[in-house]
C-alpha positions in Angstrom: 1.6 -42.3 2.7 4.3 -40.8 5.0 6.4 -39.8 2.0 3.5 -38.0 0.4 2.6 -36.0 3.5 6.2 -34.8 3.9 6.3 -33.8 0.2 3.1 -31.8 0.7 4.5 -30.1 3.8 7.6 -29.1 1.9 5.6 -27.8 -1.0 3.4 -25.7 1.3 6.5 -24.3 3.0 8.0 -23.2 -0.3 4.8 -21.4 -1.3 4.5 -19.6 2.0 7.2 -17.1 0.9 5.2 -16.3 -2.3 2.1 -15.4 -0.3 4.1 -13.0 1.9 5.4 -11.2 -1.2 2.0 -11.2 -2.8 0.6 -9.6 0.4 3.4 -7.0 0.4 2.8 -6.0 -3.2 -1.0 -5.8 -2.6 -0.4 -3.6 0.5 1.9 -1.3 -1.4 -0.7 -0.9 -4.2 -3.6 -0.3 -1.8 -1.6 2.3 0.3 -0.7 4.3 -2.8 -4.3 4.3 -4.1 -5.7 5.2 -0.8 -3.4 8.1 -0.1 -3.5 9.5 -3.6 -7.3 9.0 -3.9 -7.9 10.4 -0.4 -5.9 13.5 -1.1 -7.7 14.0 -4.5 -11.2 13.5 -3.1 -10.5 15.8 -0.1 -9.1 18.5 -2.4 -12.1 18.3 -4.8 -14.5 18.5 -1.9 -12.8 21.4 -0.2 -12.4 23.3 -3.5 -16.1 23.0 -4.3 -17.1 23.9 -0.7 -14.8 26.9 -0.4 -14.9 27.9 -4.1 -11.1 28.1 -4.3 -10.5 26.7 -7.8 -8.1 23.9 -8.2 -5.7 25.1 -5.5 -6.6 22.8 -2.7 -7.0 19.8 -5.1 -3.5 20.2 -6.3 -2.1 20.8 -2.8 -3.8 17.8 -1.3 -3.1 15.6 -4.3 0.6 16.4 -3.9 0.3 15.8 -0.2 -1.3 12.4 -0.8 1.4 11.4 -3.3 4.1 12.3 -0.8 2.3 10.5 2.1 1.8 7.4 -0.1 5.4 7.2 -1.1 6.5 7.8 2.5 4.3 4.9 3.7 5.6 2.6 0.9 9.2 3.5 1.9 8.3 2.6 5.5 6.8 -0.7 4.4 9.8 -1.7 2.3 12.4 -0.9 4.9 13.8 -3.9 6.7 12.4 -4.1 10.2 14.8 -4.5 13.1 13.8 -7.3 15.4 14.8 -6.6 19.0 
């Protein structure tokens, strides 16, 4: 029984790294979708409200894309541990 428990612990330890990478990939996808979608929806709303044509939609969409990639860049940078 003791051998089986140590094997299970070793297997769970190996899979722990996979879950961290899966969480990181999920976070990257969600951040991009949220930033781009938020910029697009805000631009559409403001364009309809202010009757400005597609100007604010394009501007806020580009801002959302830039914010999304900046946040992904920050997520993927190695963190210094002090």
